[in-house]
Backbone of each chain as ProteinMPNN parsed JSONL, in Angstrom:
{"seq_chain_A": "XXXXXXXXXXXXXXXXXXXXXXXXXXXXXXXXXXXXXXXXXXXXXXXXXXXXXXXXXXXXXXXXXXXXXXXXXXXXXXXXXXXXXXXXXXXXXXXXXXXXXXXXXXXXXXXXXXX", "coords_chain_A": {"N_chain_A": [[-3.187, -20.619, -10.903], [-1.839, -19.907, -8.651], [0.393, -21.72, -6.691], [1.138, -23.611, -4.01], [3.966, -25.01, -2.308], [6.032, -27.33, -0.503], [7.529, -29.012, 2.355], [5.615, -31.683, 3.706], [5.733, -32.492, 6.273], [7.037, -31.421, 9.302], [9.404, -31.193, 11.886], [8.914, -30.636, 15.41], [10.01, -27.52, 16.761], [11.548, -26.897, 14.584], [11.939, -25.109, 11.4], [9.316, -24.09, 9.362], [9.0, -23.981, 5.935], [7.638, -22.614, 3.105], [6.751, -22.221, -0.351], [5.165, -20.204, -2.86], [4.262, -20.399, -5.994], [3.729, -18.168, -8.624], [1.693, -17.635, -11.388], [0.635, -15.963, -14.377], [0.934, -13.295, -13.829], [3.031, -10.809, -12.232], [5.002, -10.908, -9.251], [6.034, -8.593, -8.137], [4.304, -6.323, -8.299], [2.24, -3.364, -8.339], [-0.427, -3.534, -8.461], [-1.818, -5.464, -7.067], [-1.619, -7.356, -3.947], [-0.097, -9.851, -1.823], [-0.945, -12.654, 0.222], [-0.721, -14.834, 3.08], [-2.553, -17.432, 4.463], [-3.799, -19.63, 6.92], [-5.356, -22.771, 7.764], [-6.773, -24.564, 10.272], [-8.114, -27.313, 12.157], [-8.57, -26.63, 14.743], [-8.388, -23.796, 15.005], [-9.642, -22.667, 12.867], [-9.881, -20.464, 10.038], [-7.026, -18.526, 9.686], [-5.374, -15.514, 9.443], [-2.098, -14.964, 8.332], [-0.166, -13.172, 7.303], [0.9, -10.444, 5.096], [2.3, -9.345, 1.956], [3.555, -6.718, 0.013], [4.126, -5.595, -3.392], [6.369, -4.066, -3.24], [7.808, -5.228, -1.317], [7.243, -4.659, 1.259], [5.897, -5.617, 4.414], [3.279, -7.026, 6.52], [2.264, -8.473, 9.551], [0.447, -11.001, 11.397], [0.002, -10.24, 14.735], [0.083, -12.33, 16.583], [1.79, -14.15, 15.512], [3.983, -12.809, 14.75], [6.618, -12.741, 15.79], [7.745, -15.016, 14.813], [7.431, -15.311, 12.081], [8.205, -14.858, 8.605], [7.688, -13.312, 5.564], [8.43, -13.239, 2.154], [9.474, -12.027, -1.116], [10.47, -13.519, -4.188], [11.634, -12.339, -6.899], [12.992, -13.274, -9.113], [12.168, -15.863, -9.454], [9.521, -15.504, -9.516], [7.823, -15.846, -7.223], [6.435, -16.202, -3.899], [7.394, -16.497, -0.474], [7.111, -18.271, 2.628], [8.225, -18.365, 5.879], [8.236, -19.976, 8.942], [9.233, -20.072, 12.134], [10.413, -22.191, 14.86], [8.347, -24.178, 15.219], [5.345, -25.741, 16.484], [2.997, -28.325, 17.427], [0.653, -26.932, 17.214], [0.897, -25.472, 14.946], [0.234, -27.059, 12.88], [-1.513, -27.32, 9.928], [-3.49, -26.461, 6.992], [-1.941, -24.582, 4.592], [-2.4, -21.639, 2.808], [-1.718, -19.573, -0.009], [-2.612, -16.394, -1.337], [-3.859, -14.063, -3.749], [-4.45, -10.642, -3.485], [-6.798, -8.376, -4.374], [-8.491, -5.903, -3.605], [-10.167, -7.814, -2.196], [-9.367, -11.152, -1.028], [-8.857, -12.723, -3.763], [-7.859, -14.756, -5.53], [-6.818, -17.961, -4.844], [-4.33, -20.343, -3.866], [-4.22, -23.956, -4.06], [-3.691, -24.917, -1.622], [-1.593, -26.331, 0.936], [-0.925, -29.048, 2.993], [0.561, -29.035, 6.107], [2.078, -30.858, 8.54], [3.074, -30.909, 11.905], [5.225, -32.794, 13.598], [7.067, -35.186, 15.481]], "CA_chain_A": [[-2.301, -19.472, -11.015], [-1.038, -19.9, -7.438], [0.693, -23.097, -6.337], [1.987, -23.744, -2.828], [4.752, -26.229, -2.208], [6.898, -27.403, 0.65], [7.463, -30.308, 3.042], [4.348, -31.969, 4.359], [5.996, -32.842, 7.662], [8.109, -30.652, 9.924], [9.582, -31.592, 13.285], [8.77, -29.545, 16.386], [11.112, -26.576, 16.977], [12.2, -26.563, 13.326], [11.357, -24.028, 10.61], [8.417, -24.426, 8.259], [9.284, -23.124, 4.782], [6.758, -22.86, 1.968], [6.778, -21.268, -1.456], [3.932, -20.054, -3.622], [4.604, -20.01, -7.351], [2.688, -17.341, -9.225], [1.653, -17.529, -12.848], [-0.405, -15.036, -14.808], [1.197, -11.98, -13.262], [4.315, -10.736, -11.552], [4.832, -10.698, -7.811], [6.446, -7.243, -7.735], [3.344, -5.423, -8.923], [1.514, -2.461, -7.447], [-1.858, -3.711, -8.718], [-2.381, -6.262, -5.985], [-0.594, -7.838, -3.036], [-0.123, -11.284, -1.57], [-1.165, -12.969, 1.615], [-0.722, -16.224, 3.519], [-3.63, -17.764, 5.393], [-3.778, -21.049, 7.227], [-6.624, -23.296, 8.252], [-6.637, -25.752, 11.104], [-9.377, -27.739, 12.765], [-8.734, -25.981, 16.036], [-8.48, -22.331, 14.973], [-10.328, -22.199, 11.672], [-9.064, -19.691, 9.106], [-6.199, -17.559, 10.407], [-4.508, -14.705, 8.592], [-0.714, -14.998, 8.786], [0.508, -11.926, 6.964], [0.818, -10.024, 3.704], [3.466, -8.678, 1.398], [3.271, -5.9, -1.15], [5.115, -5.725, -4.45], [7.582, -3.35, -2.829], [8.479, -6.026, -0.297], [6.739, -4.271, 2.57], [5.116, -6.705, 5.004], [2.51, -6.876, 7.753], [2.084, -9.807, 10.101], [-0.442, -11.211, 12.527], [0.794, -10.092, 15.966], [0.229, -13.6, 17.302], [2.835, -14.937, 14.846], [4.976, -11.874, 14.228], [7.989, -13.032, 16.224], [8.216, -16.259, 14.197], [7.092, -15.42, 10.664], [8.793, -13.981, 7.594], [7.171, -13.465, 4.21], [9.323, -12.544, 1.229], [9.268, -12.217, -2.551], [11.61, -13.869, -5.03], [11.192, -11.876, -8.213], [13.639, -14.074, -10.164], [11.364, -17.072, -9.632], [8.131, -15.065, -9.468], [7.147, -16.57, -6.166], [6.548, -15.68, -2.548], [7.807, -17.518, 0.475], [6.694, -18.161, 4.02], [9.034, -19.067, 6.854], [7.686, -19.931, 10.287], [10.245, -20.713, 12.961], [10.055, -22.778, 16.163], [6.974, -24.676, 15.082], [4.791, -26.72, 17.406], [1.837, -29.023, 16.874], [-0.384, -25.933, 16.957], [1.109, -24.915, 13.6], [-0.287, -28.002, 11.894], [-2.618, -26.661, 9.225], [-3.369, -26.269, 5.551], [-1.442, -23.239, 4.345], [-2.801, -21.092, 1.519], [-1.332, -18.238, -0.451], [-3.701, -15.782, -2.097], [-3.641, -12.739, -4.332], [-5.435, -9.724, -2.937], [-7.18, -7.188, -5.144], [-9.709, -5.572, -2.867], [-10.323, -8.936, -1.268], [-8.533, -12.296, -1.414], [-9.602, -13.223, -4.917], [-7.305, -15.974, -6.107], [-6.156, -18.767, -3.826], [-3.73, -21.604, -4.24], [-5.009, -25.112, -3.641], [-3.358, -25.206, -0.232], [-0.69, -27.44, 1.214], [-1.034, -29.488, 4.375], [1.814, -29.189, 6.839], [1.921, -31.455, 9.868], [4.232, -30.765, 12.789], [5.283, -34.003, 14.407], [8.387, -35.82, 15.545]], "C_chain_A": [[-1.433, -19.305, -9.777], [-0.859, -21.337, -6.985], [1.641, -23.129, -5.159], [2.785, -25.037, -2.895], [5.651, -26.154, -0.989], [6.74, -28.757, 1.319], [6.129, -30.483, 3.754], [4.497, -32.281, 5.837], [7.203, -32.065, 8.163], [8.202, -31.066, 11.39], [9.387, -30.389, 14.211], [10.098, -28.821, 16.591], [11.845, -26.214, 15.688], [11.456, -25.448, 12.604], [10.519, -24.582, 9.462], [8.69, -23.454, 7.126], [8.408, -23.542, 3.604], [7.006, -21.822, 0.883], [5.438, -21.29, -2.172], [4.337, -19.532, -5.001], [3.43, -19.287, -7.991], [2.797, -17.372, -10.737], [0.504, -16.611, -13.228], [-0.255, -13.665, -14.207], [2.54, -11.997, -12.574], [4.12, -10.408, -10.079], [5.154, -9.268, -7.394], [5.592, -6.188, -8.448], [2.725, -4.502, -7.885], [0.002, -2.645, -7.557], [-2.535, -4.517, -7.624], [-1.249, -6.632, -5.033], [-0.901, -9.285, -2.681], [-0.286, -11.549, -0.077], [-1.035, -14.469, 1.851], [-1.803, -16.378, 4.588], [-3.518, -19.248, 5.688], [-5.117, -21.473, 7.827], [-6.36, -24.579, 9.025], [-7.978, -26.078, 11.721], [-9.635, -26.958, 14.046], [-9.001, -24.484, 15.973], [-9.177, -21.796, 13.733], [-9.365, -21.484, 10.739], [-8.341, -18.588, 9.87], [-5.292, -16.839, 9.426], [-3.103, -14.677, 9.178], [-0.02, -13.668, 8.52], [0.353, -11.61, 5.502], [2.116, -9.377, 3.282], [3.046, -7.939, 0.142], [4.395, -6.076, -2.18], [6.426, -5.029, -4.148], [8.423, -4.161, -1.855], [8.053, -5.683, 1.115], [5.807, -5.353, 3.116], [4.315, -6.253, 6.219], [2.184, -8.282, 8.233], [1.025, -9.82, 11.206], [0.398, -11.109, 13.807], [1.023, -11.4, 16.707], [1.345, -14.464, 16.73], [4.064, -14.098, 14.51], [6.41, -12.225, 14.589], [8.584, -14.239, 15.502], [8.086, -16.282, 12.672], [7.848, -14.407, 9.805], [8.173, -14.326, 6.248], [8.063, -12.647, 3.28], [8.931, -12.848, -0.211], [10.572, -12.648, -3.201], [11.195, -13.506, -6.455], [11.81, -12.69, -9.336], [12.843, -15.347, -10.465], [9.864, -16.767, -9.669], [7.327, -15.864, -8.441], [7.272, -15.83, -4.841], [6.815, -16.842, -1.614], [7.259, -17.208, 1.86], [7.653, -18.98, 4.867], [8.41, -18.87, 8.225], [8.617, -20.738, 11.181], [9.632, -21.329, 14.22], [8.639, -23.337, 16.176], [6.635, -25.673, 16.192], [3.593, -27.385, 16.726], [0.715, -28.052, 16.523], [-0.248, -25.288, 15.579], [0.697, -25.885, 12.501], [-1.54, -27.428, 11.247], [-2.452, -26.827, 7.723], [-2.997, -24.807, 5.34], [-1.8, -22.826, 2.922], [-2.068, -19.783, 1.25], [-2.485, -17.697, -1.295], [-3.27, -14.426, -2.629], [-4.792, -11.844, -3.901], [-5.603, -8.526, -3.852], [-8.519, -6.764, -4.594], [-9.935, -6.602, -1.779], [-9.435, -10.071, -1.771], [-9.247, -13.051, -2.53], [-9.143, -14.581, -5.403], [-6.497, -16.698, -5.047], [-5.43, -19.935, -4.483], [-4.604, -22.742, -3.723], [-4.748, -25.486, -2.195], [-2.408, -26.378, -0.116], [-0.757, -27.774, 2.7], [0.355, -29.668, 4.977], [1.496, -29.734, 8.224], [3.217, -31.251, 10.648], [4.227, -31.952, 13.751], [6.696, -34.567, 14.389], [8.335, -37.235, 14.983]], "O_chain_A": [[-0.401, -18.637, -9.833], [-1.827, -22.092, -6.899], [2.8, -22.731, -5.272], [2.335, -26.031, -3.466], [5.987, -25.074, -0.505], [5.911, -29.565, 0.9], [5.589, -29.539, 4.331], [3.51, -32.33, 6.57], [8.258, -32.052, 7.527], [7.182, -31.264, 12.05], [9.668, -29.254, 13.825], [11.165, -29.435, 16.591], [12.683, -25.312, 15.695], [10.475, -24.908, 13.114], [10.97, -25.434, 8.697], [8.623, -22.24, 7.319], [8.444, -24.693, 3.168], [7.417, -20.695, 1.162], [4.684, -22.26, -2.097], [4.707, -18.367, -5.15], [2.287, -19.735, -7.911], [3.872, -17.158, -11.296], [-0.479, -16.493, -12.496], [-1.24, -12.936, -14.087], [3.126, -13.058, -12.355], [3.176, -9.708, -9.712], [4.609, -8.776, -6.406], [6.11, -5.288, -9.109], [2.691, -4.822, -6.697], [-0.761, -1.998, -6.84], [-3.697, -4.276, -7.295], [-0.089, -6.287, -5.256], [-1.861, -9.866, -3.187], [0.171, -10.777, 0.765], [-1.216, -15.272, 0.935], [-1.934, -15.551, 5.49], [-3.179, -20.037, 4.806], [-5.892, -20.655, 8.322], [-5.801, -25.543, 8.501], [-8.867, -25.229, 11.797], [-10.781, -26.664, 14.387], [-9.753, -23.953, 16.79], [-9.29, -20.581, 13.568], [-8.19, -21.839, 10.65], [-8.958, -17.816, 10.604], [-4.54, -17.463, 8.677], [-2.923, -14.403, 10.364], [0.631, -13.109, 9.401], [-0.239, -12.379, 4.745], [2.916, -8.927, 4.102], [2.288, -8.453, -0.681], [5.456, -6.625, -1.883], [7.465, -5.357, -4.722], [9.583, -3.843, -1.595], [8.46, -6.349, 2.067], [5.021, -5.936, 2.369], [4.624, -5.245, 6.855], [1.868, -9.167, 7.438], [0.751, -8.807, 11.85], [1.397, -11.815, 13.947], [2.038, -11.565, 17.383], [1.8, -15.403, 17.383], [5.07, -14.627, 14.037], [7.32, -12.03, 13.783], [9.792, -14.465, 15.569], [8.594, -17.205, 12.035], [8.096, -13.272, 10.213], [8.139, -15.49, 5.846], [8.408, -11.505, 3.583], [8.176, -13.778, -0.492], [11.65, -12.198, -2.812], [10.497, -14.267, -7.125], [11.22, -12.794, -10.411], [12.849, -15.841, -11.592], [9.043, -17.67, -9.833], [6.301, -16.468, -8.754], [8.111, -14.942, -4.688], [6.512, -17.997, -1.911], [6.985, -16.06, 2.209], [7.868, -20.162, 4.598], [8.095, -17.749, 8.624], [8.768, -21.947, 11.002], [8.496, -21.032, 14.591], [7.835, -23.002, 17.046], [7.504, -26.343, 16.749], [3.231, -27.046, 15.599], [-0.086, -28.326, 15.629], [-1.175, -24.634, 15.102], [0.802, -25.563, 11.318], [-2.506, -27.091, 11.931], [-1.411, -27.275, 7.244], [-3.664, -23.906, 5.851], [-1.543, -23.553, 1.962], [-1.829, -18.989, 2.161], [-3.239, -18.464, -1.894], [-2.434, -13.74, -2.041], [-5.957, -12.239, -3.947], [-4.666, -7.759, -4.074], [-9.564, -7.215, -5.063], [-9.898, -6.29, -0.589], [-8.819, -9.954, -2.831], [-10.112, -13.893, -2.287], [-9.964, -15.461, -5.66], [-5.603, -16.121, -4.428], [-5.857, -20.449, -5.517], [-5.601, -22.514, -3.036], [-5.488, -26.275, -1.606], [-2.407, -27.29, -0.942], [-0.659, -26.892, 3.553], [1.206, -30.364, 4.422], [0.735, -29.132, 8.982], [4.312, -31.404, 10.109], [3.345, -32.086, 14.599], [7.421, -34.437, 13.403], [9.353, -37.926, 14.954]]}, "seq_chain_B": "XXXXXXXXXXXXXXXXXXXXXXXXXXXXXXXXXXXXXXXXXXXXXXXXXXXXXXXXXXXXXXXXXXXXXXXXXXXXXXXXXXXXXXXXXXXXXXXXXXXXXXXXXXX", "coords_chain_B": {"N_chain_B": [[-8.142, -7.605, 18.393], [-10.625, -7.945, 15.855], [-13.528, -9.641, 16.397], [-15.335, -12.092, 14.664], [-18.506, -13.372, 14.356], [-20.478, -15.981, 13.356], [-23.786, -17.072, 12.528], [-26.345, -19.487, 11.783], [-24.22, -22.152, 13.151], [-24.5, -24.523, 11.836], [-26.667, -25.329, 9.189], [-29.555, -26.732, 8.071], [-31.053, -27.5, 5.061], [-33.209, -27.557, 2.155], [-33.108, -28.214, -1.392], [-33.919, -25.413, -3.303], [-34.747, -23.866, -1.185], [-34.762, -20.709, 0.557], [-31.982, -19.256, 1.944], [-30.367, -17.88, 4.735], [-27.525, -16.469, 6.181], [-25.928, -15.159, 9.003], [-23.569, -12.709, 10.036], [-21.71, -11.285, 12.553], [-19.795, -8.555, 13.706], [-17.369, -7.687, 16.179], [-16.781, -5.054, 16.437], [-17.279, -2.067, 14.499], [-16.853, -2.665, 11.036], [-17.272, -1.167, 8.889], [-18.027, -1.413, 5.513], [-16.3, -3.373, 4.855], [-16.257, -6.272, 4.229], [-16.183, -9.656, 3.425], [-17.469, -12.589, 1.815], [-17.022, -16.082, 1.691], [-17.084, -19.238, 0.036], [-16.563, -22.601, 0.821], [-15.644, -25.779, -0.185], [-15.22, -29.253, 0.643], [-11.86, -30.092, 1.027], [-10.984, -28.149, -0.695], [-9.835, -24.82, -1.604], [-10.998, -21.767, -0.09], [-13.509, -19.864, -1.811], [-14.032, -16.75, -3.22], [-17.053, -15.049, -2.861], [-18.537, -12.683, -2.405], [-17.699, -9.266, -1.98], [-16.834, -6.23, -0.248], [-19.141, -6.192, 1.256], [-21.526, -6.343, -0.317], [-21.065, -6.653, -3.015], [-21.128, -8.636, -5.79], [-18.892, -11.12, -6.696], [-17.282, -11.534, -9.859], [-18.68, -13.933, -12.019], [-19.992, -15.357, -10.083], [-23.04, -16.88, -9.202], [-26.194, -15.164, -9.449], [-28.01, -15.753, -7.484], [-26.827, -15.558, -5.07], [-26.427, -13.157, -2.546], [-25.385, -10.281, -0.693], [-25.605, -8.299, 2.276], [-25.677, -5.462, 4.535], [-23.863, -3.491, 7.0], [-21.362, -1.932, 9.035], [-21.66, -3.585, 11.885], [-23.252, -5.808, 11.445], [-24.109, -8.323, 9.188], [-25.387, -10.065, 6.307], [-25.573, -13.055, 4.396], [-27.297, -14.208, 1.689], [-28.86, -16.865, 0.043], [-30.872, -17.187, -2.586], [-32.34, -19.254, -3.761], [-31.642, -22.307, -2.994], [-29.217, -24.371, -4.458], [-28.068, -27.625, -5.644], [-25.265, -27.504, -5.854], [-24.576, -25.728, -3.912], [-24.249, -26.695, -1.363], [-22.136, -26.524, 1.205], [-19.473, -24.995, 3.149], [-19.628, -21.792, 4.582], [-17.936, -18.717, 4.977], [-17.469, -15.637, 6.659], [-15.468, -12.681, 6.444], [-13.564, -10.054, 7.734], [-12.005, -7.118, 6.482], [-11.413, -4.62, 7.281], [-9.663, -3.848, 9.191], [-6.08, -4.076, 9.467], [-5.406, -6.513, 10.424], [-6.71, -9.227, 9.42], [-9.681, -11.054, 10.062], [-11.661, -14.019, 10.44], [-14.963, -15.464, 10.358], [-16.302, -18.321, 12.135], [-17.459, -20.098, 10.492], [-20.232, -21.451, 8.605], [-21.957, -24.307, 8.087], [-23.724, -25.531, 5.426], [-26.059, -27.885, 5.021], [-27.711, -30.808, 3.646], [-31.119, -31.162, 4.196]], "CA_chain_B": [[-8.638, -8.254, 17.192], [-12.057, -7.88, 15.625], [-14.09, -10.988, 16.41], [-16.422, -12.301, 13.725], [-19.343, -14.465, 14.836], [-21.491, -16.379, 12.384], [-24.879, -17.933, 12.984], [-26.01, -20.564, 12.709], [-23.016, -22.905, 12.817], [-24.956, -25.5, 10.855], [-27.978, -24.998, 8.655], [-30.109, -27.829, 7.262], [-31.99, -26.924, 4.106], [-33.546, -28.346, 0.963], [-32.951, -27.524, -2.67], [-34.986, -24.452, -3.548], [-34.958, -23.031, -0.005], [-34.06, -19.439, 0.739], [-31.066, -19.468, 3.061], [-29.735, -16.663, 5.223], [-26.458, -16.64, 7.166], [-25.617, -13.884, 9.646], [-22.198, -12.508, 10.525], [-21.627, -10.102, 13.401], [-18.452, -8.124, 14.06], [-17.288, -7.152, 17.544], [-16.77, -3.599, 16.267], [-17.625, -1.73, 13.121], [-15.911, -2.901, 9.948], [-17.85, -0.412, 7.756], [-18.513, -2.429, 4.575], [-15.137, -4.179, 4.446], [-16.664, -7.614, 4.614], [-16.236, -10.6, 2.314], [-18.038, -13.923, 2.039], [-16.362, -17.149, 0.948], [-17.645, -20.587, 0.034], [-15.518, -23.613, 0.797], [-16.039, -27.183, -0.275], [-14.264, -30.137, 1.28], [-10.594, -30.297, 0.347], [-10.722, -27.06, -1.643], [-9.6, -23.499, -1.036], [-12.16, -20.871, -0.099], [-13.794, -19.145, -3.049], [-14.666, -15.455, -2.942], [-18.398, -14.87, -3.407], [-18.993, -11.301, -2.248], [-16.763, -8.376, -1.303], [-17.419, -4.945, 0.167], [-20.424, -6.535, 1.864], [-22.678, -6.597, -1.188], [-20.685, -6.717, -4.424], [-20.988, -10.021, -6.236], [-17.688, -11.391, -7.482], [-17.533, -11.951, -11.228], [-18.873, -15.358, -12.233], [-20.786, -15.956, -9.0], [-24.47, -16.817, -9.561], [-26.938, -14.04, -8.86], [-28.817, -16.184, -6.335], [-26.087, -15.137, -3.886], [-26.419, -11.721, -2.311], [-24.903, -9.881, 0.616], [-26.075, -7.002, 2.737], [-25.242, -5.063, 5.863], [-22.741, -2.583, 7.185], [-21.083, -1.73, 10.454], [-21.375, -4.801, 12.636], [-24.139, -6.92, 11.123], [-24.096, -8.638, 7.766], [-26.057, -11.305, 5.947], [-25.405, -13.685, 3.097], [-28.539, -14.866, 1.323], [-28.959, -17.659, -1.178], [-32.313, -17.02, -2.827], [-32.915, -20.568, -4.052], [-30.492, -23.191, -2.796], [-28.97, -25.358, -5.508], [-27.245, -28.748, -5.168], [-23.859, -27.122, -5.79], [-24.373, -24.748, -2.843], [-24.001, -27.335, -0.07], [-20.74, -26.178, 1.463], [-19.292, -24.163, 4.336], [-19.513, -20.379, 4.221], [-17.192, -17.91, 5.945], [-17.33, -14.201, 6.489], [-14.122, -12.196, 6.762], [-13.457, -8.589, 7.71], [-10.698, -6.583, 6.085], [-11.362, -3.209, 7.663], [-8.446, -3.746, 9.993], [-4.984, -4.776, 8.777], [-5.419, -7.883, 10.943], [-7.911, -9.868, 8.929], [-10.246, -12.134, 10.87], [-12.715, -14.79, 9.802], [-15.946, -16.151, 11.168], [-15.984, -19.733, 12.38], [-18.036, -20.885, 9.407], [-21.584, -21.991, 8.638], [-22.083, -25.44, 7.175], [-25.062, -25.714, 4.853], [-26.185, -29.306, 4.718], [-28.981, -31.251, 3.106], [-32.105, -31.496, 5.228]], "C_chain_B": [[-10.145, -8.045, 17.078], [-12.583, -9.311, 15.542], [-15.284, -11.042, 15.467], [-17.209, -13.538, 14.167], [-20.445, -14.757, 13.832], [-22.585, -17.187, 13.07], [-25.797, -18.254, 11.815], [-24.672, -21.212, 12.343], [-23.321, -23.963, 11.761], [-26.376, -25.149, 10.453], [-28.426, -26.157, 7.769], [-31.192, -27.266, 6.351], [-32.19, -27.851, 2.909], [-33.282, -27.511, -0.284], [-34.178, -26.635, -2.908], [-35.263, -23.534, -2.374], [-34.211, -21.702, -0.129], [-33.255, -19.56, 2.028], [-30.415, -18.142, 3.445], [-28.733, -16.995, 6.315], [-26.1, -15.256, 7.7], [-24.188, -13.867, 10.146], [-22.187, -11.208, 11.323], [-20.175, -9.821, 13.775], [-18.462, -7.494, 15.452], [-17.138, -5.638, 17.567], [-16.996, -3.307, 14.802], [-16.489, -2.045, 12.152], [-16.372, -2.144, 8.698], [-18.456, -1.441, 6.776], [-17.386, -3.314, 4.063], [-15.329, -5.617, 4.892], [-16.773, -8.479, 3.366], [-16.895, -11.9, 2.768], [-17.344, -14.923, 1.126], [-17.184, -18.426, 1.069], [-16.483, -21.563, 0.004], [-16.127, -25.0, 0.743], [-14.89, -28.045, 0.234], [-13.008, -30.335, 0.431], [-10.201, -29.215, -0.628], [-10.426, -25.76, -0.899], [-10.903, -22.709, -0.993], [-12.266, -20.132, -1.424], [-14.532, -17.866, -2.702], [-16.027, -15.37, -3.632], [-18.776, -13.392, -3.491], [-17.912, -10.514, -1.544], [-17.419, -7.015, -1.1], [-18.89, -5.136, 0.536], [-21.516, -6.947, 0.885], [-22.339, -6.727, -2.667], [-20.4, -8.159, -4.81], [-19.723, -10.157, -7.068], [-18.079, -11.89, -8.873], [-17.644, -13.471, -11.321], [-19.693, -16.058, -11.166], [-22.275, -15.813, -9.342], [-25.223, -15.74, -8.796], [-27.87, -14.471, -7.73], [-28.125, -15.868, -5.004], [-26.179, -13.618, -3.762], [-25.946, -11.448, -0.884], [-25.437, -8.513, 0.978], [-25.502, -6.716, 4.116], [-24.121, -4.061, 5.837], [-22.539, -2.407, 8.682], [-20.72, -3.033, 11.138], [-22.253, -5.991, 12.277], [-24.306, -7.096, 9.623], [-24.861, -9.943, 7.525], [-25.64, -11.744, 4.559], [-26.701, -14.435, 2.837], [-28.357, -15.647, 0.03], [-30.449, -17.751, -1.482], [-33.02, -18.348, -3.092], [-31.764, -21.572, -4.059], [-30.403, -24.247, -3.893], [-28.06, -26.475, -4.986], [-25.77, -28.383, -5.002], [-23.552, -26.205, -4.609], [-24.134, -25.378, -1.474], [-22.506, -27.279, 0.202], [-20.683, -25.441, 2.797], [-19.014, -22.735, 3.89], [-18.836, -19.614, 5.365], [-17.335, -16.437, 5.617], [-15.921, -13.806, 6.929], [-14.121, -10.678, 6.699], [-12.053, -8.192, 7.276], [-10.674, -5.069, 6.273], [-10.069, -2.907, 8.401], [-7.34, -4.515, 9.296], [-4.942, -6.24, 9.194], [-6.745, -8.522, 10.535], [-8.382, -10.932, 9.91], [-11.454, -12.733, 10.174], [-13.744, -15.253, 10.83], [-15.59, -17.628, 11.27], [-16.603, -20.652, 11.336], [-19.469, -21.324, 9.673], [-21.674, -23.113, 7.609], [-23.526, -25.562, 6.719], [-25.159, -27.159, 4.389], [-27.596, -29.638, 4.251], [-29.909, -31.701, 4.232], [-32.64, -32.916, 5.035]], "O_chain_B": [[-10.85, -7.978, 18.085], [-12.13, -10.096, 14.71], [-16.135, -10.152, 15.471], [-16.642, -14.618, 14.329], [-21.246, -13.883, 13.501], [-22.344, -17.886, 14.054], [-26.015, -17.408, 10.947], [-24.064, -20.854, 11.335], [-22.49, -24.253, 10.9], [-27.183, -24.725, 11.28], [-27.732, -26.515, 6.817], [-32.137, -26.629, 6.818], [-31.431, -28.796, 2.695], [-33.238, -26.282, -0.239], [-35.318, -27.064, -2.733], [-35.945, -22.522, -2.535], [-33.192, -21.589, -0.81], [-33.791, -19.926, 3.074], [-29.971, -17.382, 2.585], [-29.05, -17.716, 7.261], [-25.983, -14.299, 6.935], [-23.664, -14.877, 10.616], [-22.604, -10.162, 10.827], [-19.422, -10.733, 14.117], [-19.434, -6.852, 15.85], [-17.345, -5.009, 18.605], [-16.912, -4.202, 13.961], [-15.326, -1.737, 12.411], [-15.926, -2.435, 7.588], [-19.301, -2.244, 7.17], [-17.484, -3.923, 2.998], [-14.66, -6.106, 5.802], [-17.382, -8.081, 2.373], [-16.875, -12.252, 3.948], [-17.107, -14.653, -0.051], [-17.877, -18.657, 2.06], [-15.528, -21.377, -0.751], [-17.012, -25.343, 1.528], [-13.737, -27.616, 0.253], [-13.092, -30.702, -0.741], [-9.191, -29.341, -1.32], [-10.731, -25.624, 0.286], [-11.811, -22.965, -1.783], [-11.265, -19.817, -2.069], [-15.531, -17.887, -1.982], [-16.136, -15.591, -4.838], [-19.268, -12.919, -4.515], [-17.273, -11.017, -0.62], [-18.438, -6.705, -1.717], [-19.753, -4.339, 0.168], [-22.344, -7.8, 1.204], [-23.238, -6.896, -3.49], [-19.536, -8.814, -4.227], [-19.507, -9.409, -8.021], [-19.084, -12.582, -9.035], [-16.816, -14.201, -10.776], [-20.052, -17.225, -11.323], [-22.715, -14.732, -9.731], [-24.917, -15.45, -7.64], [-28.465, -13.614, -7.077], [-28.752, -15.906, -3.946], [-26.028, -12.891, -4.744], [-26.092, -12.285, 0.007], [-25.689, -7.675, 0.112], [-24.929, -7.586, 4.772], [-23.507, -3.808, 4.8], [-23.426, -2.695, 9.485], [-19.603, -3.529, 10.991], [-22.012, -7.092, 12.771], [-24.604, -6.15, 8.893], [-24.969, -10.798, 8.405], [-25.391, -10.928, 3.672], [-27.15, -15.212, 3.679], [-27.78, -15.157, -0.94], [-31.204, -18.337, -0.705], [-34.168, -18.537, -2.69], [-31.011, -21.66, -5.028], [-31.383, -24.921, -4.212], [-27.358, -26.287, -3.992], [-25.102, -28.898, -4.105], [-22.384, -25.931, -4.333], [-23.845, -24.662, -0.515], [-21.713, -27.915, -0.493], [-21.693, -25.281, 3.482], [-18.262, -22.499, 2.945], [-19.123, -19.831, 6.542], [-17.323, -16.039, 4.453], [-15.274, -14.52, 7.695], [-14.611, -10.084, 5.738], [-11.061, -8.824, 7.639], [-10.011, -4.341, 5.535], [-9.471, -1.842, 8.242], [-7.611, -5.498, 8.606], [-4.503, -7.102, 8.433], [-7.761, -8.373, 11.214], [-7.569, -11.63, 10.516], [-12.169, -12.062, 9.428], [-13.437, -15.411, 12.012], [-14.694, -18.117, 10.581], [-16.306, -21.846, 11.299], [-19.865, -21.539, 10.819], [-21.49, -22.891, 6.412], [-24.438, -25.682, 7.537], [-24.439, -27.593, 3.49], [-28.536, -28.865, 4.434], [-29.54, -32.5, 5.092], [-33.48, -33.37, 5.812]]}, "name": "protein", "num_of_chains": 2, "seq": "XXXXXXXXXXXXXXXXXXXXXXXXXXXXXXXXXXXXXXXXXXXXXXXXXXXXXXXXXXXXXXXXXXXXXXXXXXXXXXXXXXXXXXXXXXXXXXXXXXXXXXXXXXXXXXXXXXXXXXXXXXXXXXXXXXXXXXXXXXXXXXXXXXXXXXXXXXXXXXXXXXXXXXXXXXXXXXXXXXXXXXXXXXXXXXXXXXXXXXXXXXXXXXXXXXXXXXXXXXXXXX"}
């Protein structure tokens, strides 16, 4: 029901852009909200941010200056943009639907940052 | 940030064993605590939320308890499908944080 997609390789200092296609519900709902989480060998599971159906967002302070999460209601998907990436941003990126807790997860997409 | 610390980091057990994993929070998270199971190459799967509520479809051999700063995940009788890594996660604070994980391996 959630499917992440995007480039598997991004060069340092560039922007990482991922999308998460949602099926089985609409993204602009008040019933649940959406979140991005990443997982790396070095930092484990790290919460990136969340977005509500209204478009309101909250971000991890450690990433706030570089991250943007948005909704595309025409495509029923959410997006993640992370600017000025470094090797430390290499991770598997997950989107998830939150209803109380993070119930439904995408399969994840591996993004490597390397020249 | 609220720090979540799990113990042990690795647990060796046999099928049929009772297994307990502990998660401690650096400050109270009330009962806003979830447990996830993750298998290699897969996304985490929600097992328990609000510290003790079993997610639909999760076997009843899994149970959670605790509140405040100390929580436990118990598997009453370990099954072959349960060998995996388990994570706790607090969602009391807007800034979600996860434990470092506990790997349950075959003894």
